[in-house]
N, C-alpha and C positions, 0 to 999 in steps of 0.2 A: 231430397231427390226433384221433389216440386220449382222448388225455390233456387236451388240451383240451375237447375236446367232453365228457369227465366233468364236467371243471371247469364249464364252461355251464351244463350242466342242472341243475345246486341253483342255481348264482345267478337264472338265468331262473325258476325255480320261488317262490324267493324275494322278486323282482322282480312278480312278476305275481300271484304268492296261489295258492291252490290252485285256488278255481274259475275264474280265468282261463288259469290253466295247463290244467286240466280241459277247458275250452273247445278251448284252443289243439288239443290232441291231439284229442279229439272233430273238429273239424273238419278236421285233417292226415287222420285213419282214415278219414273220407268221400272224399276227394280221392284218396288210397291206394288206397282198394276199386277207382276208377274207373279208375283211371291202370293198369292189370294188363296191361290187354291191350297199350298202350303200350310196358308194358317189356319184356315177351316179346316185340315186337318189337324192341327195340333190338338184344336179342343177336344175333337172326338179322341185323339189318342189318350188327351187325357183325362177322358171320361172315362176310358177302360180301365185306364190304372188307379182308380178314387174306388170304381165299383170293385175289381178285384181286391185293392186292400180292405174296402168295407164288408168284405166275402170272409175272410180272415183266411185264404186258403193263400198257402208261400207257393205253392205249385203252379195254379193257376195267376197268382201276381205274374211268376219267372215267367211264364208264357206271353203275359200280356207284353209286359216291356221287352220281351225280343220281337216280339209279332209286330209292336210299336216302333223299337227300333231299325225294324228291316223296312217295314214301312218307310217310314222316313228318309231311308236312304234312298228305296227308290225314286220318291219325292224329291229327295236330293240333284239326284242325277238326272232327272226332268225337269229341274227345274235350270239345272245347268245350262242344257240341251237352249231351253226357251230363251232363258237370257241372253247364250251366246250366236241365238240366229236374230228369233224376231226383239228379242232387244236392241242387240247392237245396227240390226235395220232400223230399225224407228231414231234411234239416235245419231243415227247421219240421214236419213231421208227428211225425217220432220221437225227433227228437235231446235228449237230459235237458238241456236248457241254461236256466238262469235269465233271466225274461223279460225281467229289464235289461238282462240282456247279449246279447241276440238282434241287435241291433242292432250290436253290437260284431263278434259273430259273422257276421253277413251280409259286414261288409269284409275279415273276414281269410280268408272262404272264395272270394269274388272275385280275395283278392289269390294265396291259393293255388293258384287257376285258375289264372292268369295264370302263377304261377311253371310248374306242367305244361307249359301248350304250351307255352313255351319251352322246357324238359328238354328236349321231347320231340323239337323240332329241332334241337337240339344233339346227338341220338344221333350224326346219321353224322361230327361233328366229332371229335367224343370219341372216334369210335372208327377214326378216322385218326391218330389221335393213338397209341391203345395200338396198330394195324395197324402203325405205323413202329416200335414199341418207344421210346418218347421218354420212357419211365421218369420221368427226371430233371424233364420239363414237367412229366408229370403230375403228379407230387409236387409240384411248385413252385405250379402251379395250386390244388391241391388245399389245401396249408397257406397261399395267399391267401384262399381260400374261407372257412379256417377261424379264420383269424388276423380276418377282417370281423367275423364274429359274435361273434370275444371281443369285439371292440371294439363291437361296437352292445352287449354286457352290462353294458359302462363308461357307455355315454353314455344310455340307456333310465330310470338311475334320476333321472338330469335334468330327464328331459321329465315336463313338468303337464299335458299331455294325457292322451285314453285310453292306458292304458300297452299293455293290450292288443294295440289299431289300428296303434299307435305301431312297434308292437316288429313286426307282420305287414309295414308299411311301409319298414322300414330294414332286414329282411332281404330284399324284393324291391328293392330299388335298389341291395345290396352284389351279388347276385344279376346282377342285370343287368349290372352292369360286368363281372362276373367273366365272364358269357357272353362281351359284346364283347370282351372282351380275347382269350378262348379263341377266337372266329370269329376275328379279326383275325390273328392267331399263324398258324392251321392257312390262310388266304388267302396269306399273306405265304412260309409256309416250302414249303407241299405244291400242284405243280402240278398235279393232280388237283382241289383243290377251288374248280373253276368249274362251278357250274348250267349243265344243258343239260337244256330240256324235252321229254327222252326218256320213251317208255312203252314197255315190257318186260315181256309180258302173262306171260311164263314166269320170269323172276327175279322177279317180283311177287306169283308164284303159290306159288313155291319159300319167299318167304321168309313172305309167310302161313302157309302148311303148316307150316314150320319153329315160330313163332309161337306157334301153334295147339298146340302139343302141349307147349311151353314154357307157354302158360298154364293147359294141364290140372293142370301141376306145384303150377306157383303156387297154382289153386282147392283141390287136395287139403291142400294145406301150410297155407293158410287155414282148413280146416273143419278139419283135427288139432290145427290150435297154440288156432284160437279155441274149437274146442268143448273142448279141454280146461279153457281158462278157467270158462268156464259149470260143465263138471262139479267143479270144484273152488270154486266158488261156491254149486252146487244143494247139495255132501255136506257143504262145513266153514263157507262164508260168508265174505265180501268181506274180512276180515283176515286171511287163508289167501291170497287172492289177491295183496293186497298183496306179503305175505313171496314170494309166485313170482317177481311183476312186479321187484320190487326183485334177484333173482338174475339176471334173465334182464339187467337193467341194467348189475349186475355186471361178468358174463361178456363184457357184450359189445363191451367192448375188448379178449377174447382170441378171440372169434368175426373182429371187424374187419379182426384180426393177423393172422388163416389169409387171410381174403380180400383184403385187401393184396398178403401175398407171392404168391398164386395170379394174381391178375391180371397178373405179370409172367411169369408161363408158358403162360398162354392163347394170344397170338400165334404163339407156336411149335410150340406144338402144331398150333392151326390151320394152319402155313404147311406143317409139315411131313405132313401128311394131303393136304392141297394139292398137293404134290409128290410123291406115292407115297410118300414114305420112313416105311413102317410101323415098320419097326423100331427109329428114331432117335424115334418118334413116341410107342411103349409105353416106351422109355430115360424119355423126358423125362417121360412120365403117373408115373410110379413114381418117378422123382424128385421131379417137384414135389411130392408126396404126402408122401413121407417129406421131403422139406425143410420144408415148411410144416409138417407134424407137431411134427416136431423142437424148429421155432423156437417153437411154441407151447406146447409142453413145459415150456419153461423160463419161460413164465411163469406155466401151470397147475401146476407144482409147490408154490410159495410162496402161489399163493391159493387152492388147498384148503387148506394147513395152516392159514392164519391167515387166513382167511377171516374169522372171527367183529371181529377189532378190526381190521380193515380196512373192515366193512360198519361198525361204530362212528365210526370218524373220519372215512367219507363221510355217515352218516348222523344219527351222534350216539344215536342209540336204533334198538337193533337187534329186528326185531318176531322175536317166536316161529315157526319156522322156516325163516325166514329163510338161516340161515346153511347148514341141511344141503341147502334148496334149492339153494345155490349152489355147496355142494362136487358136487352133483351133474351140474349145469349144465356144470361144468368139464368132466367126464369124456363128457357126451353133444356138446359145442363138438366136443372131440376125436374124437371115434368120428365125429361129421358130415365133418368135416373131409376125411375119406378120399372122400366123395361128391363133391367140389366139382372134383376135375381129371377125375373118368370121367363127369360131367356135360357138361364141355368136351369133352372127345372123342366125347360122342354127338351131340353140338352139331355138330362139325366135320366129322363122316358125312351130317350132315343127315336123318338119317331114324331120329326120334327116338319115333317110335310105339313101337316094341318096347319099348325101354329106358324110356319112360315107365311105360307099363301096368306092366310086371312092379316099375318102383319102387313107383313110387305105390301099388300093389296091397298094397304088404308094409305100405306107414308109414299108410295109412287105419287100420290095424288096430287104433292106437295109440288111436283114441278106445273103441272098444265093447272093448280087451281093458281099459282103466284103468276104464271103467265096473263093468266084473264085480268085479275086487280091490277099490274103493272100494263097491261092493255091498254086501263079504264082510268089509269092515270093517277093510281097509288102511289105512295112513297115508296124509296126503297125498303126502309128498313119495314113494311109490312108482311114482304116474305117470314120476315122470325117468326110475326102471327099467328099466319100460317103454319109454320113448324109445330111452334108450341102445338097449338088446338089440331093437326093431327099425329102428331107422337104423343098427347094425352089419349085421343079417339085408340088408336094402336093398341097402347098400354091396357085397355079396357078391354078390346076385343082379346089380346094375346091371354087376359085370365077368363075370358067367356071359355077360349079353346081349351084350356088346362082346363076348367070345370068340364067340357065336353069328356076330356081324359079323366074324370076322376083325379087331378090332381090335386083343385085347389078347388074352393068352394066360392063361390063370386058374390054372392050377395056377403058372405066373412070380409073377403075382398071389399068390396065397396065401404062396407061399418068400418071395417078398423084399421083402412089402409086408406084410403082415399080421403074421404070424410075428416080423419083425424088430421092429417097431414096439411089440409087445405082447411081445422079450425087452427093447428099451429102455426102457418105459414099467416095467414091475415093479422094477427098481434104483432106479429116476428116483422111484419115488413110497414106497417101502420105504427107503432109508435114511436121508430127513431124520427119521423116525421117534426117531430116537437124540436129535436136540436137541428135538424135541416134548419127548419122557419127562425128560429131566433139567434142562430150563427151564419155569419159571412162565411163562404169557403175558404176555407183555410188549414193550415196541418193543425193546429189545435180543434177543427171542428172534427175532419179524419176523427180524430185521438178519442174524441167525446163519442163519436158516431160509433166507435169501434165498442170504445167500453161500454157504451149503452144498451148498444145491439147484444153484444154477450148476454151482459144479465138480462135484459126482456126477454131474448130468446132463448136463454137456458128455463126461465123462467116458465115460459108457453110449453114449451118443449115436456117438463116433467112435469108441471100440473094439468096440460090439457093432453100431451104427445104419448104419454105413458098411464098403461094401468095398471091395475096394483099389484100385481105380480113383476109387470117391469122396473116399478118402481123400488121395489124389495131385491129384487134382481141387481138395479143400480147401486142401491146403499151398501146391498154386501160386497158387489166388485171394489166401489170405491172403499172401501172400509179397509179388506185384503190387501190393497194395494198402498194404502198409509199404514198399517199395521208393516208391512215390509217393507217399506222405506226407513220406517222408524228402526226397526232391528236390523236395517244395515247402518243407518246411523247411529247408533249405539257400538254396533262393535267396530 
C-alpha cells in the first residue's frame, strides 16, 4: 500500500497538473477538517466493540454494534449538514481556486462529501474486523483498495472529459465497491453484524465523552501542525513551505508503516484491559512500542543517510532545505511512534481527560517556541528539532499520567522501553557512517548502506533491544514460519 501510494501520488500530479491537483487537495482539506468529529467518534466506537468482544458477551456485542451503527448514522447526517452548509460556504467564499475550475471543484466536493458519509457508516464494520483481529482480511481489503486506485491512475489519461471530475467519480465508484464487499463479508462472517433499533443512553454518552477528548487532541495537532506551516511561510516564504511538505510526504511511508504495525496490537491492548489483565496489557504496550520502533528503524536508517538521492529519484529536482527537513522528519516520526500505544492504552481505559490535557499542554508549546527561535534568526529546520524534543517529552508525560491511572509503571517504561530503544538506535545510526564516508554518493552506496544498515540494525535490535523472553519469542515465531513455508513447499 505504501509503495503504491508513493507511486500514484506522482502519477496523479502529472495527469491532473499542478492547478487541478491543488484544487483536489484544497477540497479534500475542507472535508477533512469537518470530519474531525467523526474520526474521533470512530475511535470510541471501535473501543467499545473490542471491549464487548473481550468480555465474550454475545448479547452485549450485538447491542454495541447496533448502538455504534446508530451513532455513526446520526454523525453521518450531521456531517452532511455541516459539509453542505459550512463546507460549501468556505469553498465559495475563501478557497483560492481559479474561477474556471469552480464547477469541477463543486462536483469533487460533493463526491468527497458522499465518500465521507459512507466512511462514517463503515466504522462499526471496520471495527468488527479489527476487534476479531482478522488482520489478513484487513490487509486484503486494504490492498484491493490501493490497487483500484493504481488502476484509476492508468485509466485517467485515456479519459477525454474533465479529468479532475473524472478522477473524483472513479475514486468514488471504487470506494463504493470496496465498501459493499466489506459490509457483505462482515454480515456473513460475524453474527453480531445485525442492526437492531436500540437506544442506550449510557453507552452513547460514554462514546461521546471519549470522542470529545479525542477530538481535542486532533484540534491541538491541527493547531501546531498548520501553525508551523504558517510560521514557515511568514518567515521564509513558500519555497521553504514546499521543502517542508516534501519531507512530510517522503517520511509518510515510515509513519504509515509504524501505524499499520500498531493496528495489529491495539485490539489485544483493549481486550486485556477489558478482562482486567493489566500486567499482560502493560507487557503488550511495551512490546508494541519497541517492535514497531525497531521495524521502523530498519527503514529509517537508510532513509536518513540517502535522503538526497531518494528525493532526487522521486522528484527529479530537490528543493533547498528538503534534505535536512527529511532527515529530521525521520527522527520525529520515530519519536512520535512511542506515543501511539500509550494513546491506545488511554482509549482502552475510557478516561482520556487527564491524559489529553497533559499531553496536549506539552505539544501546543511547539508553536510559540518555534516562533521565538525563528524570531531570533534560527534556520527553517530548527522547528523540526523543537518538534522532536516536545514529542519525546509528551510521551514521557503521557506515560506518567497512565501510571497515575494505574495502567503502566513509569520506571519500567523508562528502563525497558526508552533506555532500550536509545541503546539500539545509537549503533544503528552511527555504524553506517563507515560506508557513507568511504563511498561517494551513488546508487551503489544506496545499496551498500541499505544492506549494511539492515545487518547492523538487526544485530543491534536482537542483541541489545530484546530481552531473553523476547529473543525466545522471536526465534520460535521465525522457526514456526519457516516450518510452515517448508511444509507448503513440499506439498
